[in-house]
N, C-alpha and C positions, 0 to 999 in steps of 0.2 A: 418717886418722881417729884421734882421741885415744883413749887406752886406756879412759878412763871411758865415752866415747861408744860404743866398741866393746863394752864390757861390757854396756851397756844394750841395744845391738843384739842381742847374744847372748841376753840374757834374753828379748827380744821374739820372737826366732826360736824359742827353746825353748818359750815359752808357746804360740805359734801351732801348733807341731808337736804338743805334748801335747794341746791341744784337739782337733786333727784326729784324734788317736788315741782320742778319746772320754772324756778326763778332764774333770771340771768344774773350771774355774778358781775359786779362792777368794780368793787374795790375792797381792800381790807386795811385796817389800821390807818384810816384817814385821820390826819392830825392837823390841828390849827392851834398855834401857840401850845398850851398844855392840855388842850381838849382833844379827845379821841373818839372816833366811831369805830367799833370793831369790824362790822361788815356792812357793805352797801350792795343792795340787789335792785333789780328792776323786774316788775311784773308787767310784761307787755300786754297781757289780756286786759288788765284793769288800768293800765297806764299809770302805775304807782312807782315811786321811788321808795325803797324800804331801807330804813336804817335799823340795824340789828345790834342790840347790846347782848353780849354773850357773858354768862356767869357760870363758871365751873367750880364745883366743890367736891370734896371727898367725903363730906359728912354734913349732916344738918344740925350739928351741935350748936351752932350759932344762928340757927334759923334756915329758912329756905333760901336758895341762891338768889331768887328774884327780889327778896327783901333788902338786898344790898343796893338796889337801884332806888335811892332816895330822891327827894325833890331836887336837891342840888345837882345830883348826877343827871337827872332828866333835863334840867335847864342847860347844863353843859352840853349834853348830846344835841338838844334842839339848836343851840347856838352854833355848834360845829356843823350841823346839818344845813343850816342857813348859809354858812360860808361855802359848803360843798355845792349847793345849788347855784350860788353866785359864780363859782369857778367852773361849773359844768352847765352852761346855759341850755344844753340839749334837754335838760330835765326841768326847765323852768315852768313848763305847763303840766307837769305830772302832779298827781295827788301825792301827798307825803304821808308815810306811815312809819310808826315806831314800834318795832317788835322786840320781844324779849325771848332769848333762847337760853335755856339752862341745860347744863350737863352735870349729872350727879353720878359719881363713881361709887358703885356698891360692889365690893369685892372685885371681881374681874369684869363685871358688867357695867355698862354705861346706860343711864336712864336719861332720855331726852325729853324736853318739854318746850314746845314752840307756842308762845302766846302772841297772837296777832293783835295789833293795836294794844300793846302792853302798857302804853302810857301816852 
C-alpha cells in the first residue's frame, strides 16, 4: 500500500473509531492555503469542537507516529482551526480541543492510539 493511500486508510479508521465513541463527524481534510486539518468532530456533551491530527505508520523505525507532530505542525493546525471557527460561526462558543490519533500497522493488525488534548 502506498504511503498516501495508507494515510487515507488511517484517517478512515480514525474517523470510524471516533464516531463509534460518540463524537459527531463534521469535516475531513479542511484546508486553508497550504494548511490542513485531518478530521473535525464535535462532542455535544462537552460542547467542544475537536481538531484531530492523524498519523499513520507501518513501523516505528523513525520514532512513534505522534513524534512527527512538531511545534511548526501544531502552529499550522491551530491557525487552520482558527480559520475553521471563523468560517463556521455555529462553533464560535465551543471549547476547542486538539487530539492526536495514531494508526500503526503491525503485520495485518492495526494498533490505534487516541490522545485527547494531544497538544
